[in-house]
C-alpha positions as CSV (number, residue, x, y, z in Angstrom):
1,M,272.1,178.1,256.4
2,G,275.2,178.5,254.1
3,R,277.2,176.0,256.2
4,A,274.4,173.4,256.1
5,K,274.2,173.7,252.3
6,A,278.0,173.3,251.9
7,F,277.9,170.2,254.2
8,A,275.2,168.6,252.0
9,I,277.3,169.2,248.9
10,V,280.3,167.6,250.4
11,L,278.3,164.5,251.6
12,T,276.8,164.1,248.1
13,I,280.2,164.1,246.5
14,A,281.6,161.6,249.0
15,L,278.7,159.2,248.4
16,A,279.1,159.5,244.6
17,A,282.7,158.6,244.8
18,L,281.9,155.6,247.0
19,V,279.3,154.3,244.6
20,S,281.7,154.8,241.7
21,V,284.3,152.7,243.4
22,Q,281.8,149.9,244.4
23,F,280.3,149.6,241.0
24,N,283.4,149.8,238.9
25,H,282.9,146.9,236.3
26,R,286.2,145.4,237.2
27,R,285.5,145.4,240.9
28,A,281.7,144.7,240.9
29,Y,280.2,141.4,242.0
30,G,276.9,139.8,240.8
31,I,274.4,137.6,242.7
32,T,274.5,133.8,243.0
33,I,271.4,131.7,243.3
34,G,271.5,128.0,244.3
35,S,268.7,125.5,244.0
36,P,268.3,121.7,244.4
37,T,266.0,119.7,242.1
38,V,264.6,118.1,245.3
39,T,264.9,119.2,249.0
40,G,263.8,116.0,250.7
41,I,264.5,112.3,250.0
42,V,263.2,109.1,251.7
43,T,265.7,106.2,252.2
44,K,266.7,103.4,254.5
45,P,269.8,102.9,256.7
46,G,272.9,101.9,254.8
47,N,271.8,103.6,251.6
48,K,273.1,106.6,249.7
49,V,271.0,109.5,248.5
50,F,271.8,112.0,245.8
51,F,270.8,115.7,245.5
52,S,271.3,117.5,242.2
53,I,272.2,121.1,242.8
54,L,272.4,124.1,240.4
55,L,274.3,127.3,241.0
56,N,273.2,130.3,238.9
57,Y,275.8,133.1,238.8
58,T,274.8,136.4,237.2
59,R,278.0,138.3,236.1
60,P,278.2,142.1,236.3
61,P,277.5,143.7,233.0
62,G,280.5,144.3,230.8
63,D,283.0,142.3,232.9
64,I,284.6,139.7,230.6
65,H,287.5,138.8,232.9
66,Y,285.6,137.9,236.0
67,L,285.5,134.4,237.5
68,I,284.3,133.1,240.9
69,T,285.3,130.1,243.0
70,Y,283.0,128.4,245.5
71,D,283.9,126.1,248.4
72,L,281.3,123.3,248.7
73,M,280.3,121.9,252.1
74,T,277.5,120.5,254.3
75,K,276.8,121.8,257.7
76,N,275.0,120.2,260.7
77,L,275.2,116.7,259.1
78,P,274.1,114.0,261.6
79,N,276.8,112.1,263.3
80,G,278.3,109.3,261.2
81,W,276.8,110.6,258.0
82,I,279.2,111.2,255.0
83,S,278.7,113.7,252.3
84,R,280.6,114.1,249.0
85,F,280.3,116.3,245.9
86,Y,280.6,115.1,242.3
87,K,280.6,116.7,238.9
88,M,280.8,115.3,235.4
89,Y,283.9,116.2,233.4
90,E,284.2,115.0,229.9
91,G,281.9,112.0,230.6
92,N,283.7,111.1,233.9
93,K,282.2,111.5,237.4
94,Q,284.8,113.2,239.6
95,E,284.7,114.1,243.3
96,I,285.1,117.8,244.0
97,T,285.3,120.1,247.0
98,S,285.1,123.4,245.2
99,L,283.8,124.8,242.0
100,T,285.0,127.7,239.7
101,I,282.7,129.5,237.3
102,Y,284.5,131.4,234.5
103,Y,283.3,134.4,232.6
104,T,282.1,132.1,229.8
105,Q,279.6,130.3,232.2
106,V,276.6,131.4,234.1
107,L,275.3,128.0,235.3
108,A,277.1,125.1,237.2
109,D,275.4,121.8,238.1
110,F,276.8,119.1,240.4
111,E,275.7,116.3,242.7
112,L,275.7,115.9,246.4
113,E,276.0,112.4,247.7
114,V,274.9,111.7,251.3
115,E,275.6,108.2,252.9
116,V,273.4,107.1,255.7
117,P,274.9,104.7,258.3
118,E,273.5,101.2,258.5
119,T,273.0,101.8,262.2
120,E,270.9,105.0,261.8
121,K,267.5,105.0,263.5
122,P,264.4,105.9,261.6
123,G,263.5,109.6,261.7
124,H,263.5,112.9,260.0
125,Y,267.0,114.5,259.6
126,T,267.9,117.9,258.2
127,F,271.2,119.6,257.4
128,L,272.6,122.5,255.4
129,F,274.2,122.8,252.0
130,S,276.7,125.7,251.7
131,A,278.5,127.2,248.7
132,E,280.9,129.9,250.0
133,N,282.8,132.2,247.5
134,R,286.5,132.6,248.2
135,E,286.2,136.4,247.5
136,K,284.3,136.6,250.7
137,R,281.4,138.5,249.2
138,S,278.2,137.8,251.1
139,T,276.0,138.3,248.0
140,E,277.7,135.3,246.4
141,D,277.2,132.8,249.3
142,V,274.5,130.2,249.0
143,M,273.0,128.1,251.8
144,F,269.7,126.1,252.0
145,E,268.3,123.2,254.0
146,L,268.0,119.6,252.8
147,S,266.3,116.7,254.5
148,V,266.4,112.9,254.6
149,D,263.6,110.7,256.0
150,V,265.1,107.4,257.2
151,K,262.6,104.5,257.2
152,A,263.0,101.3,259.1
153,L,264.5,98.3,257.2
154,K,262.2,95.3,256.7
155,R,263.1,92.6,259.3
156,E,261.6,89.2,258.7
157,I,262.7,85.6,259.1
158,K,260.7,82.4,258.3
159,L,260.9,78.8,259.6
160,S,259.7,76.0,257.3
161,T,259.9,72.3,256.8
162,E,258.8,69.9,254.1
163,Y,257.6,67.3,256.6
164,P,256.1,68.7,259.7
165,D,254.6,65.4,260.9
166,V,256.7,62.3,261.7
167,T,256.3,59.0,263.4
168,V,258.6,57.6,266.1
169,E,258.5,54.6,268.3
170,R,258.8,54.9,272.1
171,E,262.6,54.2,272.3
172,G,263.5,56.2,269.1
173,T,264.1,59.8,268.1
174,A,262.4,62.0,265.5
175,G,264.3,64.3,263.2
176,F,263.1,67.4,261.4
177,A,265.0,69.2,258.6
178,I,264.1,72.9,259.2
179,V,264.9,75.8,256.9
180,L,265.4,79.2,258.4
181,D,265.2,82.0,255.7
182,N,266.1,85.7,256.3
183,I,263.7,87.5,253.9
184,G,264.3,90.9,255.5
185,E,266.7,93.7,254.6
186,T,269.1,93.4,257.6
187,D,271.4,90.7,258.9
188,E,269.9,88.8,261.8
189,L,271.1,86.7,264.7
190,A,268.2,84.4,265.4
191,N,267.9,82.5,268.7
192,L,266.2,79.1,268.6
193,T,263.8,77.8,271.2
194,A,261.1,75.1,271.4
195,E,257.9,74.4,273.3
196,F,257.3,70.7,273.9
197,P,255.5,68.3,276.3
198,E,256.9,67.6,279.7
199,G,259.7,65.1,279.7
200,W,260.5,65.5,276.1
201,R,263.9,66.9,274.8
202,V,264.5,69.0,271.7
203,T,268.0,69.7,270.4
204,F,269.0,71.9,267.5
205,R,272.0,70.9,265.4
206,G,274.0,72.7,262.7
207,Q,277.1,71.7,260.8
208,S,279.3,72.2,263.8
209,G,277.2,70.4,266.4
210,D,274.5,71.5,268.8
211,I,273.4,75.1,268.4
212,F,270.9,77.5,269.9
213,G,271.3,80.5,267.5
214,V,271.9,81.2,263.8
215,Y,273.5,84.2,262.2
216,L,271.9,84.9,258.8
217,P,273.0,87.7,256.4
218,K,270.0,89.3,254.6
219,G,268.7,87.1,251.8
220,Q,270.4,83.9,253.1
221,S,269.0,80.7,254.6
222,A,270.3,77.9,256.8
223,I,269.3,74.3,257.4
224,I,268.8,73.2,261.0
225,Q,268.2,69.7,262.3
226,A,265.7,69.5,265.2
227,V,266.1,66.2,267.0
228,V,263.2,65.2,269.2
229,E,263.6,62.6,271.9
230,P,260.6,61.2,273.8
231,P,260.8,60.4,277.6
232,E,261.0,56.8,278.8
233,G,257.6,55.0,278.9
234,V,255.8,57.7,276.8
235,A,252.3,56.8,275.9
236,A,251.4,56.2,272.2
237,G,249.7,59.2,270.6
238,V,250.3,62.4,268.7
239,Y,252.3,65.2,270.4
240,D,252.5,68.8,269.4
241,F,255.7,70.9,269.3
242,I,256.4,74.6,268.5
243,V,259.8,75.8,267.3
244,R,260.6,79.5,267.5
245,A,263.3,81.7,265.9
246,Q,263.6,85.3,267.1
247,S,266.1,88.1,267.1
248,S,267.4,89.4,270.4
249,D,265.2,92.5,270.2
250,L,262.2,90.3,269.3
251,V,261.4,92.3,266.2
252,A,262.1,89.5,263.7
253,N,260.5,86.2,264.7
254,S,258.9,83.1,263.3
255,T,257.1,80.0,264.6
256,L,256.7,76.5,263.2
257,K,254.3,73.8,264.4
258,L,255.4,70.2,264.4
259,K,253.8,66.9,265.3
260,V,255.3,63.6,266.5
261,A,253.3,60.4,266.5
262,V,254.5,57.9,269.0
263,V,253.7,54.3,268.1
264,K,254.2,51.0,269.9
265,A,257.7,49.4,269.7
266,G,258.2,47.5,266.4
267,T,255.6,49.3,264.3
268,A,257.9,52.1,263.4
269,E,260.2,49.6,261.6
270,K,257.6,49.1,258.9
271,M,258.1,50.8,255.6
272,L,254.4,51.9,255.6
273,S,252.3,52.7,258.6
274,T,249.4,54.7,259.7
275,L,247.9,55.9,263.0
276,Y,244.4,55.6,261.7
277,P,243.8,52.3,259.8
278,E,240.0,52.7,259.9
279,L,238.1,56.0,259.7
280,N,234.4,56.6,260.1
281,I,232.9,59.1,257.7
282,E,229.3,60.4,257.4
283,G,227.9,60.2,254.0
284,A,229.6,60.6,250.6
285,K,232.6,62.7,251.7
286,T,236.2,62.6,250.8
287,I,238.5,60.8,253.3
288,F,242.2,61.4,254.1
289,F,244.4,58.7,255.6
290,P,247.8,59.9,257.0
291,I,250.4,57.4,255.8
292,T,254.0,57.4,257.0
293,I,256.8,56.1,254.6
294,R,260.1,55.3,256.3
295,N,263.5,54.6,254.8
296,L,264.8,51.8,256.9
297,G,268.2,51.8,255.3
298,A,271.3,54.0,255.6
299,S,271.4,55.2,252.0
300,S,269.0,57.7,250.3
301,L,266.3,56.1,248.2
302,I,263.3,56.9,246.0
303,Y,260.0,55.2,246.9
304,R,257.2,54.7,244.4
305,L,253.6,54.8,245.6
306,S,250.7,53.0,244.0
307,P,247.2,51.8,244.8
308,L,246.7,48.0,244.6
309,S,242.9,47.7,245.3
310,V,240.3,50.4,245.3
311,P,236.5,49.8,245.7
312,S,234.4,50.3,242.5
313,G,233.5,54.0,241.9
314,W,236.1,55.4,244.3
315,T,239.1,57.4,243.2
316,V,242.4,57.6,245.2
317,S,245.6,59.7,245.1
318,F,248.5,60.7,247.3
319,R,248.7,64.3,248.6
320,T,251.4,66.2,250.6
321,T,248.6,67.8,252.6
322,P,244.8,67.4,252.8
323,D,244.5,71.0,251.5
324,D,246.6,70.3,248.4
325,R,244.0,69.4,245.7
326,T,246.0,70.6,242.7
327,S,248.8,68.1,242.5
328,S,249.3,64.4,243.5
329,V,252.4,62.5,244.5
330,S,253.6,59.3,242.9
331,S,257.1,59.0,244.4
332,I,259.1,60.5,247.3
333,F,262.8,60.8,248.0
334,L,264.0,59.8,251.5
335,V,267.4,60.1,253.1
336,G,268.5,57.1,255.0
337,G,266.6,56.7,258.3
338,E,264.2,59.5,257.4
339,S,260.4,59.3,257.3
340,S,257.7,61.4,255.7
341,T,253.9,61.5,256.1
342,L,251.7,61.7,253.0
343,Y,247.9,61.6,252.8
344,L,245.9,59.0,250.9
345,E,242.9,60.8,249.5
346,A,239.8,58.5,248.9
347,A,236.9,60.1,247.1
348,P,233.6,58.1,247.0
349,P,231.1,58.1,244.1
350,A,228.1,60.5,244.2
351,T,225.9,57.8,245.7
352,V,227.6,55.4,248.1
353,A,225.9,52.7,250.2
354,L,226.4,52.4,253.9
355,S,229.3,49.9,254.3
356,T,232.9,49.4,255.1
357,Y,235.3,49.9,252.1
358,T,239.0,48.8,252.1
359,F,241.9,50.3,250.2
360,T,245.4,48.7,249.7
361,V,248.4,50.7,248.7
362,R,252.0,49.8,248.1
363,A,255.4,51.5,248.6
364,T,258.3,50.2,246.5
365,S,261.9,51.3,246.9
366,E,264.3,51.7,243.9
367,E,266.1,48.7,245.4
368,G,263.0,46.5,244.9
369,A,261.8,46.3,248.5
370,S,258.1,46.8,248.9
371,Q,255.4,46.8,251.5
372,D,251.6,46.9,251.4
373,L,249.2,48.7,253.7
374,T,245.4,48.3,254.0
375,V,243.1,50.9,255.4
376,A,239.3,51.0,255.7
377,A,236.6,53.6,255.5
378,K,233.3,53.0,257.2
379,I,230.5,55.0,255.7
380,T,227.8,55.8,258.3
381,G,224.3,57.2,257.7
382,S,223.8,60.8,256.8
383,Y,220.4,62.4,256.5
384,E,220.0,65.6,254.5
385,I,217.1,67.0,252.5
386,T,216.7,70.0,250.3
387,M,213.7,71.6,248.5
388,D,213.1,73.9,245.6
389,F,210.0,75.5,243.9
390,D,209.1,76.1,240.3
391,T,208.3,79.6,241.4
392,L,208.4,81.6,244.6
393,Y,205.6,84.0,243.5
394,A,202.0,83.3,242.8
395,Q,199.1,85.6,241.9
396,T,195.4,84.9,242.5
397,R,192.1,86.5,243.8
398,A,190.1,86.2,246.9
399,G,188.2,83.0,247.0
400,E,190.3,81.3,244.3
401,T,193.0,78.6,244.3
402,T,196.6,78.8,243.1
403,S,199.2,76.1,243.0
404,V,203.0,75.7,243.1
405,I,205.2,72.6,242.6
406,A,207.9,71.7,245.2
407,T,210.8,69.4,244.3
408,V,212.3,67.5,247.3
409,T,215.7,66.0,247.0
410,N,217.5,63.5,249.3
411,I,221.2,64.7,249.3
412,G,222.2,62.5,252.2
413,A,223.7,59.0,252.1
414,S,220.7,57.2,253.7
415,E,217.2,56.6,252.8
416,L,214.6,59.1,254.1
417,T,211.1,58.1,255.2
418,N,207.8,59.9,255.5
419,V,208.8,62.8,253.2
420,S,206.3,65.6,253.1
421,L,205.9,69.4,253.3
422,D,205.4,71.5,256.4
423,V,203.4,74.6,255.5
424,S,202.8,77.8,257.6
425,A,199.8,79.6,256.2
426,P,199.0,83.3,256.9
427,S,195.9,82.3,258.9
428,A,193.7,79.2,259.7
429,D,191.1,80.1,257.1
430,W,193.5,79.4,254.2
431,D,193.0,76.0,252.7
432,V,196.2,74.1,252.0
433,T,196.3,70.8,250.1
434,K,199.4,68.7,249.3
435,I,199.3,66.3,246.3
436,P,200.5,63.7,247.3
437,T,200.3,64.2,251.0
438,F,203.7,62.4,251.6
439,Y,206.1,59.8,250.2
440,D,206.8,56.7,252.2
441,T,210.5,56.6,251.2
442,L,213.1,58.6,249.2
443,G,216.4,57.0,248.5
444,P,219.9,58.7,248.5
445,G,220.1,61.0,245.5
446,G,216.4,60.6,244.8
447,Y,213.9,63.4,244.3
448,A,210.1,63.8,244.3
449,T,207.6,66.5,243.5
450,I,204.7,67.6,245.7
451,T,202.0,70.0,244.3
452,L,200.9,72.6,246.9
453,M,197.3,73.9,246.4
454,L,196.5,77.2,248.2
455,K,192.9,78.4,248.4
456,V,192.6,82.0,249.4
457,P,189.7,82.9,251.8
458,G,186.9,84.8,250.1
459,N,187.2,87.7,252.5
460,A,191.0,88.1,252.1
461,E,192.2,91.6,251.7
462,I,194.1,92.7,248.7
463,G,197.9,92.5,249.2
464,D,200.9,90.2,249.5
465,Y,200.9,87.2,251.8
466,L,204.0,85.1,252.9
467,I,203.7,81.3,253.3
468,G,206.6,79.4,254.9
469,V,207.3,75.9,253.5
470,R,210.0,73.4,254.4
471,A,210.6,69.7,253.4
472,T,210.4,67.2,256.3
473,S,211.2,63.6,257.0
474,D,211.6,61.4,260.0
475,R,215.3,62.1,260.1
476,A,215.9,65.5,258.4
477,R,214.4,68.9,257.7
478,S,215.3,71.4,255.1
479,T,215.6,75.2,255.6
480,Q,212.3,77.1,255.3
481,I,211.5,78.8,252.0
482,L,209.0,81.7,251.8
483,L,206.4,81.9,249.0
484,R,204.8,85.2,248.2
485,V,201.1,85.1,247.2
486,N,199.6,88.3,245.7
487,V,195.9,88.5,246.3
488,Q,194.0,90.8,244.0
489,S,190.3,92.1,244.0
490,A,187.3,89.9,243.1
491,S,187.1,88.4,239.6
492,I,186.5,91.0,236.9
493,S,183.9,88.8,235.2
494,L,181.3,89.8,237.8
495,W,181.9,93.5,236.9
496,V,181.6,92.7,233.2
497,V,178.2,90.9,233.8
498,G,176.9,93.8,235.9
499,I,177.9,96.4,233.5
500,A,176.4,94.4,230.6
501,A,173.1,94.0,232.4
502,I,172.9,97.8,233.1
503,V,173.7,98.5,229.4
504,I,171.0,96.1,228.2
505,A,168.4,97.6,230.6
506,V,169.2,101.1,229.4
507,V,168.8,100.1,225.7
508,M,165.5,98.3,226.4
509,I,164.1,101.4,228.1
510,A,165.2,103.6,225.3
511,L,163.5,101.3,222.7
512,V,160.2,101.2,224.7
513,Y,160.3,105.0,225.0
514,L,160.9,105.5,221.3
515,K,158.1,103.0,220.3
516,F,155.3,104.3,222.5
517,G,156.4,108.0,222.4
518,R,155.7,108.2,218.7
519,K,152.1,106.9,219.0
520,R,151.2,109.9,221.0
């Protein structure tokens, strides 16, 4: 028992001495805490990301001479990635590899820069930040995980041309000035291909000659000449072509549709030409004539466009496309030998008679050369009728008659005959009367009214009834409109008369009783 007690005393003294040594204020170490402002960042290949990191060192109490130095590093960084550390000193950003905290400091902040290679694939990547103290005290080492999510770069190219439709004669060639834009975030090598009718030939040309591919840095564009050659003996008509630009991995791609109109030999040598000198149109609708202007010379010229003769009530203008209704064209610039197709828009008046209307336009070059072109629009008959009511709801009683007024309008370009109303009553015992019964004729833009008298059967039940009505003629019918007729109970006047009769009878009986009852 005595030996055990003595051993305990010795052990206690040894532990006390060890603690005294370890916690001597000149030998003691504090605890370092490290924290980033963010632990994960999203970026794209080729970019740099920055992590702000703070080291918090707690000094041992009473130690005014202590300082600590950390070696800064990253671990498990993906292959090809580069990391650097920076700190601001007197307003300047300096690269560092280590950091010393003196007794006058407790906090130290710095920046970790990580550079992602341009070739890095999209994905989630993690690595470690480490700050290791040179005194080799484990309590002062800091390590934590950081992550970078790499997103795919936008890859997009676009083909375009100002004039997608051109005219060529059988023995000639057609040329297209095509712009290829790289609107993505990576450089692209675009391969050029084309789809074309059998026997035709399409060649792409750049500044150095024939090409089949274009290298485009991001944000850049290139102009490509597409030369189209028809086969020998090709028939006149319009032929479709498709030009494609696509990267080798097919991620970035674009297509462009082109048209080539082949005309008979000699016609392409005119300054003005059209494939459709006469168009048939049904009713008062806007017409578009495709007109090709060709620069027959070798030098670039501006051509002015003007209408010479326009039918009364019609308006005309030149458009780049039939869909462009906001701006018109009065002149066009053409390189020598180049052609362009514009559209002559011809808008008729609200009411236009069935006839053939001609339009003459002129193109004049800045050198004074001019040529006229005449086109024609043949307005054919169109038949269309609409109907409207002064009300779609009527209220009446069983056995009574209600009326609504229908307005019938001829919105077609031709005269309508035998105009009337087709009525679908709820049952055969409803009496339907039309005033007038019909109109012999109704001209374009004209309208007429028809009063519809609806007599409800005397035994009709209370409720709502739907009546279908449509306007009709020999050549056109309108859509059906449903009228709702609310049928109520029998007229209240009969109830009033009955109640009045009862009241009168009661009063007369009371008077007789009072008069003869007193005599008794």
